[in-house]
C-alpha positions in Angstrom: 172.4 45.4 -148.4 173.6 47.4 -145.4 177.1 46.9 -144.0 177.3 44.2 -141.3 178.3 40.7 -140.6 177.4 38.1 -143.3 177.3 34.3 -143.0 179.0 32.3 -145.8 179.0 28.6 -146.5 181.9 27.0 -148.4 181.1 24.1 -150.7 183.6 22.5 -153.1 185.9 25.5 -152.6 183.2 28.0 -153.6 182.1 30.7 -151.2 178.3 30.9 -151.1 176.3 33.5 -149.1 173.6 32.2 -146.7 170.3 34.0 -146.9 168.7 34.7 -143.5 165.3 35.9 -142.6 165.2 39.2 -140.6 164.7 37.2 -137.4 167.6 34.9 -138.2 169.8 37.9 -139.1 169.0 39.6 -135.8 169.8 36.4 -133.9 173.0 35.9 -135.9 174.1 39.5 -135.1 173.3 39.1 -131.4 175.3 35.9 -131.2 178.3 37.5 -133.0 178.2 40.4 -130.6 178.5 38.1 -127.5 181.1 35.6 -129.0 184.4 35.8 -127.1 187.5 36.6 -129.1 188.2 38.7 -132.1 186.2 38.8 -135.4 188.6 39.2 -138.2 187.5 41.3 -141.2 189.2 40.2 -144.4 190.5 43.4 -146.0 190.3 42.1 -149.6 187.1 42.1 -151.6 185.6 38.6 -152.1 183.2 39.7 -154.9 180.0 41.7 -155.2 177.0 40.6 -153.3 174.0 39.9 -155.5 170.5 38.7 -154.8 170.1 35.3 -156.4 166.4 35.3 -155.8 166.0 38.4 -158.0 168.1 36.8 -160.7 166.0 33.7 -160.6 162.8 35.6 -160.8 164.1 37.7 -163.7 165.2 34.5 -165.5 161.8 33.0 -165.1 160.1 36.1 -166.5 162.3 36.0 -169.6 161.4 32.4 -170.2 157.6 32.7 -169.8 155.7 33.6 -173.0 154.1 37.0 -173.2 150.3 37.1 -173.4 148.8 39.9 -175.4 
């Protein structure tokens, strides 16, 4: 994932990243560039970004029986 703005959702005090399509991401970045005011960058790591879809697919592959 390249550096840039990311959209998060907070549910039950847990920070969850929001997956955007390429078109949604372009729209999000455009909207953020025209928003008045200051965007504050938190200077403390919140954790490592991971692709949950990749993890789900890997988990499914481990569970499916092998055919020889």
